[in-house]
DSSP file (Angstrom, degrees, kcal/mol; ACC not computed):
  #  RESIDUE AA STRUCTURE BP1 BP2  ACC     N-H-->O    O-->H-N    N-H-->O    O-->H-N    TCO  KAPPA ALPHA  PHI   PSI    X-CA   Y-CA   Z-CA
    1    1 A M              0   0    0      0, 0.0     2,-0.3     0, 0.0     0, 0.0   0.000 360.0 360.0 360.0 133.2   27.0  157.6 -155.6
    2    2 A E        -     0   0    0      1,-0.0     2,-0.4     0, 0.0     0, 0.0  -0.584 360.0-132.4 -80.8 132.1   25.7  158.9 -152.2
    3    3 A K        -     0   0    0     -2,-0.3     2,-0.3     1,-0.0    -1,-0.0  -0.718  20.4-128.8 -85.7 131.0   22.1  157.9 -151.3
    4    4 A K        -     0   0    0     -2,-0.4     2,-0.5     1,-0.0    -1,-0.0  -0.616  15.4-152.2 -79.3 137.2   20.1  160.9 -150.1
    5    5 A V        -     0   0    0     -2,-0.3     2,-0.2    28,-0.0    28,-0.1  -0.946  16.7-129.1-108.2 123.5   18.2  160.3 -146.8
    6    6 A L        -     0   0    0     -2,-0.5    28,-2.9    26,-0.4     2,-0.6  -0.533  12.5-146.9 -72.0 134.7   15.0  162.4 -146.3
    7    7 A R  E     -a   34   0A   0     -2,-0.2     2,-0.3    26,-0.2    28,-0.2  -0.926  25.1-167.2-100.0 122.2   14.8  164.3 -143.2
    8    8 A L  E     -a   35   0A   0     26,-3.4    28,-2.7    -2,-0.6    29,-1.4  -0.805  20.9-149.1-120.1 153.3   11.2  164.5 -142.1
    9    9 A A  E     -a   37   0A   0     -2,-0.3     2,-0.6    27,-0.2    29,-0.2  -0.966  10.9-156.5-113.6 133.0    9.0  166.3 -139.6
   10   10 A V  E     -a   38   0A   0     27,-3.0    29,-2.6    -2,-0.4     2,-0.5  -0.956  12.9-178.4-113.9 116.7    6.0  164.6 -138.1
   11   11 A L  E     -a   39   0A   0     -2,-0.6     2,-0.4    27,-0.2    29,-0.2  -0.970   9.0-166.7-116.5 116.8    3.4  167.2 -136.8
   12   12 A I  E     -a   40   0A   0     27,-2.3    29,-3.5    -2,-0.5     2,-0.9  -0.885  20.8-144.2-114.8 134.9    0.3  165.6 -135.2
   13   13 A D  E >>  -a   41   0A   0     -2,-0.4     3,-2.1    27,-0.2     4,-0.8  -0.826  14.8-162.3 -94.5 101.2   -3.0  167.1 -134.3
   14   14 A A  T 34 S+     0   0    0     27,-3.0     3,-0.3    -2,-0.9    28,-0.2   0.731  84.5  61.9 -61.7 -25.4   -3.9  165.3 -131.1
   15   15 A D  T 34 S+     0   0    0     26,-0.4    -1,-0.3     1,-0.2    27,-0.1   0.689 114.0  33.2 -75.0 -17.0   -7.6  166.3 -131.3
   16   16 A N  T <4 S+     0   0    0     -3,-2.1     2,-0.4     1,-0.1    -2,-0.2   0.366 112.9  62.2-121.3   4.0   -8.0  164.4 -134.6
   17   17 A V  S  < S-     0   0    0     -4,-0.8     2,-0.3    -3,-0.3    -1,-0.1  -0.997  76.6-125.4-133.8 139.7   -5.7  161.4 -134.2
   18   18 A S    >   -     0   0    0     -2,-0.4     3,-1.4     1,-0.1     4,-0.2  -0.574  12.9-136.2 -80.7 140.3   -5.7  158.7 -131.7
   19   19 A A  G >  S+     0   0    0     -2,-0.3     3,-1.2     1,-0.2     4,-0.3   0.719  97.9  75.3 -65.1 -20.3   -2.5  158.1 -129.6
   20   20 A S  G 3  S+     0   0    0      1,-0.2     4,-0.3     2,-0.1    -1,-0.2   0.660  91.8  54.0 -68.5 -15.7   -2.9  154.3 -130.2
   21   21 A I  G <> S+     0   0    0     -3,-1.4     4,-2.5     1,-0.2    -1,-0.2   0.528  79.4  95.4 -93.1  -7.0   -1.7  154.6 -133.8
   22   22 A I  H <> S+     0   0    0     -3,-1.2     4,-2.6     1,-0.2     5,-0.2   0.841  80.5  52.2 -60.7 -40.9    1.6  156.4 -133.0
   23   23 A E  H  > S+     0   0    0     -4,-0.3     4,-2.0    -3,-0.2    -1,-0.2   0.953 115.0  41.7 -60.1 -52.3    3.8  153.3 -133.0
   24   24 A G  H  > S+     0   0    0     -4,-0.3     4,-2.4     1,-0.2    -2,-0.2   0.878 113.1  54.0 -61.7 -38.7    2.6  152.1 -136.4
   25   25 A L  H  X S+     0   0    0     -4,-2.5     4,-2.3     2,-0.2    -2,-0.2   0.937 110.6  45.4 -60.1 -50.1    2.7  155.6 -137.8
   26   26 A L  H  X S+     0   0    0     -4,-2.6     4,-1.7     2,-0.2    -1,-0.2   0.836 111.1  52.9 -66.5 -33.2    6.4  156.1 -136.8
   27   27 A T  H  X S+     0   0    0     -4,-2.0     4,-0.8    -5,-0.2    -1,-0.2   0.932 111.3  46.9 -66.5 -44.7    7.4  152.7 -138.1
   28   28 A E  H >< S+     0   0    0     -4,-2.4     3,-0.7     1,-0.2     4,-0.3   0.903 113.0  48.3 -61.2 -44.6    5.8  153.5 -141.4
   29   29 A I  H >X S+     0   0    0     -4,-2.3     4,-1.8     1,-0.2     3,-1.7   0.830 101.7  63.9 -71.0 -31.2    7.4  156.9 -141.6
   30   30 A A  H 3< S+     0   0    0     -4,-1.7    -1,-0.2     1,-0.3    -2,-0.2   0.752  95.2  61.1 -66.6 -22.0   10.9  155.5 -140.7
   31   31 A G  T << S+     0   0    0     -4,-0.8    -1,-0.3    -3,-0.7    -2,-0.2   0.626 107.2  46.3 -73.7 -13.3   10.8  153.4 -144.0
   32   32 A I  T <4 S-     0   0    0     -3,-1.7   -26,-0.4     1,-0.3     2,-0.3   0.842 126.6 -54.7 -97.4 -39.5   10.6  156.8 -145.9
   33   33 A G  S  < S-     0   0    0     -4,-1.8     2,-0.5   -28,-0.1    -1,-0.3  -0.955  70.0 -49.7-175.5-168.4   13.4  158.7 -144.1
   34   34 A D  E     -a    7   0A   0    -28,-2.9   -26,-3.4    -2,-0.3     2,-0.7  -0.771  44.1-138.3 -91.8 131.8   14.7  159.9 -140.8
   35   35 A V  E     +a    8   0A   0     -2,-0.5   -26,-0.2   -28,-0.2     3,-0.1  -0.776  29.5 167.3 -87.5 114.7   12.4  161.7 -138.5
   36   36 A S  E     +     0   0A   0    -28,-2.7     2,-0.4    -2,-0.7   -27,-0.2   0.663  66.5  40.7-101.0 -20.7   14.2  164.8 -137.0
   37   37 A V  E     +a    9   0A   0    -29,-1.4   -27,-3.0     2,-0.0     2,-0.4  -0.997  59.1 176.2-129.9 130.4   11.2  166.6 -135.6
   38   38 A K  E     +a   10   0A   0     -2,-0.4    24,-2.5   -29,-0.2     2,-0.3  -0.974  14.9 160.6-131.6 117.3    8.2  164.9 -133.7
   39   39 A R  E     -ab  11  62A   0    -29,-2.6   -27,-2.3    -2,-0.4     2,-0.4  -0.977  23.2-160.4-135.2 149.7    5.6  167.2 -132.3
   40   40 A V  E     -ab  12  63A   0     22,-2.1    24,-3.2    -2,-0.3     2,-0.4  -0.997  11.7-155.7-133.1 130.6    2.0  166.7 -131.2
   41   41 A Y  E     +ab  13  64A   0    -29,-3.5   -27,-3.0    -2,-0.4   -26,-0.4  -0.856  37.9 101.7-108.7 137.3   -0.4  169.7 -130.8
   42   42 A G  E    S- b   0  65A   0     22,-1.7    24,-2.3    -2,-0.4     2,-1.0  -0.932  74.7 -75.6 168.3 172.5   -3.4  169.7 -128.6
   43   43 A D    >   +     0   0    0     -2,-0.3     3,-1.2    22,-0.2     6,-0.4  -0.807  41.6 180.0 -92.0  95.3   -5.0  170.8 -125.2
   44   44 A F  T 3  S+     0   0    0     -2,-1.0    -1,-0.1     1,-0.3     9,-0.1   0.396  74.0  71.3 -86.4   6.4   -3.3  168.3 -122.8
   45   45 A T  T 3  S+     0   0    0     -3,-0.0     2,-0.3     3,-0.0    -1,-0.3   0.575  83.9  89.3 -84.2 -13.0   -5.2  169.8 -119.9
   46   46 A S  S X  S-     0   0    0     -3,-1.2     3,-1.2     1,-0.1     4,-0.1  -0.625  80.6-135.3 -86.3 139.2   -8.3  168.1 -121.3
   47   47 A S  G >  S+     0   0    0     -2,-0.3     3,-1.1     1,-0.2     4,-0.3   0.722 102.1  73.1 -63.9 -18.6   -9.2  164.6 -120.3
   48   48 A Y  G 3  S+     0   0    0      1,-0.3     3,-0.3     2,-0.1    -1,-0.2   0.827 102.2  40.3 -61.9 -33.5   -9.9  163.9 -124.0
   49   49 A N  G X> S+     0   0    0     -3,-1.2     3,-1.4    -6,-0.4     4,-0.6   0.240  80.0 111.5-102.8  12.3   -6.1  164.0 -124.7
   50   50 A N  H X> S+     0   0    0     -3,-1.1     3,-1.3     1,-0.3     4,-0.5   0.855  70.6  62.4 -55.2 -39.8   -4.9  162.0 -121.6
   51   51 A K  H >4 S+     0   0    0     -3,-0.3     3,-0.6    -4,-0.3     4,-0.4   0.767  94.6  62.7 -63.3 -24.6   -3.8  159.0 -123.6
   52   52 A W  H X> S+     0   0    0     -3,-1.4     3,-1.3     1,-0.2     4,-0.8   0.810  87.1  72.1 -69.0 -28.1   -1.3  161.2 -125.4
   53   53 A K  H X< S+     0   0    0     -3,-1.3     3,-0.5    -4,-0.6     4,-0.5   0.836  93.4  55.1 -59.9 -33.4    0.7  161.9 -122.2
   54   54 A D  T <X S+     0   0    0     -3,-0.6     4,-0.7    -4,-0.5    -1,-0.3   0.757 105.2  54.3 -70.7 -24.1    2.0  158.3 -122.1
   55   55 A T  H <> S+     0   0    0     -3,-1.3     4,-2.1    -4,-0.4     6,-0.4   0.677  85.9  80.3 -86.7 -16.1    3.4  158.6 -125.6
   56   56 A F  H <<>S+     0   0    0     -4,-0.8     5,-2.4    -3,-0.5     4,-0.4   0.935 104.5  27.9 -60.3 -51.1    5.6  161.7 -125.2
   57   57 A N  H >45S+     0   0    0     -4,-0.5     3,-0.5     3,-0.2    -1,-0.2   0.871 117.5  58.5 -79.1 -36.3    8.6  160.1 -123.5
   58   58 A K  H 3<5S+     0   0    0     -4,-0.7    -2,-0.2     1,-0.2    -1,-0.2   0.859 121.8  25.2 -62.8 -36.7    8.2  156.7 -125.0
   59   59 A F  T 3<5S-     0   0    0     -4,-2.1    -1,-0.2     2,-0.1    -2,-0.2   0.250 107.8-115.4-111.7   9.3    8.4  158.0 -128.6
   60   60 A A  T < 5 +     0   0    0     -3,-0.5     2,-0.5    -4,-0.4    -3,-0.2   0.921  57.8 161.8  55.7  48.7   10.4  161.2 -127.9
   61   61 A I      < -     0   0    0     -5,-2.4   -22,-0.2    -6,-0.4    -1,-0.2  -0.876  37.1-135.7-103.9 128.9    7.6  163.4 -129.0
   62   62 A K  E     -b   39   0A   0    -24,-2.5   -22,-2.1    -2,-0.5     2,-0.3  -0.708  19.3-140.2 -84.4 120.1    7.5  167.1 -128.0
   63   63 A P  E     -b   40   0A   0      0, 0.0     2,-0.6     0, 0.0   -22,-0.2  -0.598  10.1-158.7 -79.0 139.3    4.0  168.1 -126.8
   64   64 A M  E     -b   41   0A   0    -24,-3.2   -22,-1.7    -2,-0.3     2,-0.3  -0.928  17.1-136.9-121.1 106.0    2.9  171.6 -127.9
   65   65 A Q  E     +b   42   0A   0     -2,-0.6     2,-0.4   -24,-0.2   -22,-0.2  -0.457  25.5 176.5 -68.2 124.2    0.2  172.9 -125.7
   66   66 A Q        -     0   0    0    -24,-2.3    -2,-0.0    -2,-0.3     2,-0.0  -0.911  23.0-140.9-127.8 103.7   -2.8  174.6 -127.5
   67   67 A F        -     0   0    0     -2,-0.4     2,-0.5   -24,-0.1   -24,-0.1  -0.343  15.9-121.4 -67.4 141.1   -5.5  175.6 -125.2
   68   68 A A              0   0    0      1,-0.1    -1,-0.1    -2,-0.0   -26,-0.0  -0.710 360.0 360.0 -82.3 127.6   -9.1  175.2 -126.3
   69   69 A Y              0   0    0     -2,-0.5    -1,-0.1     0, 0.0    -2,-0.0   0.388 360.0 360.0-105.4 360.0  -10.9  178.5 -126.3
């Protein structure tokens, strides 16, 4: 019998989640299934979200720019 592997999408709100938890978060999610989409949404022109910029390449996360109005 073939075991089903869950394909997951991880969508993160950078304004409400710290970049420091991303490694642990992705490790935990990897135990559930395969992450096929990783995106983080936020205003990366803001100094508030500067720490996220280091995680984009390291964890292959696609940044989705959302300007603060």
